[in-house]
C-alpha positions in Angstrom: -22.7 -55.5 -1.6 -20.2 -53.4 -3.3 -16.7 -53.7 -4.7 -14.1 -54.3 -2.0 -16.6 -55.5 0.6 -15.3 -58.5 2.6 -17.8 -61.4 2.4 -18.2 -64.9 3.6 -20.0 -67.8 1.9 -23.3 -69.0 3.5 -23.1 -72.4 1.9 -20.5 -74.8 0.4 -19.5 -74.8 -3.3 -17.8 -78.2 -3.6 -17.2 -78.0 -7.3 -15.4 -74.6 -6.7 -13.5 -76.0 -3.6 -15.2 -73.3 -1.4 -16.5 -74.2 2.0 -19.2 -72.7 4.1 -17.7 -69.5 5.7 -15.0 -69.1 3.1 -13.9 -65.4 3.2 -13.4 -63.4 0.1 -13.5 -59.9 -1.4 -16.0 -58.6 -3.9 -14.1 -57.5 -7.0 -16.9 -56.7 -9.4 -20.7 -56.2 -9.4 -22.0 -58.5 -12.2 -25.7 -57.6 -12.0 -28.4 -56.9 -9.4 -28.1 -60.4 -7.9 -24.5 -61.5 -8.5 -21.0 -60.4 -7.6 -17.5 -61.6 -8.6 -15.6 -62.7 -5.5 -11.9 -63.3 -5.1 -10.8 -65.8 -2.5 -7.2 -65.6 -1.3 -5.0 -67.5 1.1 -3.3 -65.9 4.1 -0.4 -64.9 1.9 -2.7 -63.0 -0.4 -2.5 -65.5 -3.3 -5.8 -65.9 -5.0 -7.0 -69.5 -5.3 -10.5 -68.8 -6.7 -12.4 -66.0 -8.5 -16.1 -66.9 -8.8 -19.4 -65.3 -9.6 -21.7 -65.9 -6.6 -25.3 -64.9 -6.0 -25.5 -62.3 -3.2 -28.1 -64.4 -1.4 -25.3 -67.0 -0.7 -23.0 -64.3 0.8 -22.8 -62.4 4.0 -21.0 -59.0 4.2 -18.6 -59.0 7.1 -18.4 -56.0 9.4 -15.4 -54.7 11.2 -17.0 -51.8 13.2 -20.3 -51.3 15.0 -23.4 -50.3 13.0 -24.1 -46.6 13.1 -27.8 -47.3 13.6 -29.4 -46.0 16.8 -31.2 -48.6 19.0 
């Protein structure tokens, strides 16, 4: 995962008010295993900016993979 990747959470973070499947944008790579993710509403207003382990995130894709099958 890199900066500006769109991601979704793979679990809930109740203490952060983030549900499973919450969509956000990676804004910083913190270390090999963690990124800082900004979560915004439909108007673009951020409601959470949280460090999250990459293993709890899924990168969303908006085009087909270029890999040959």
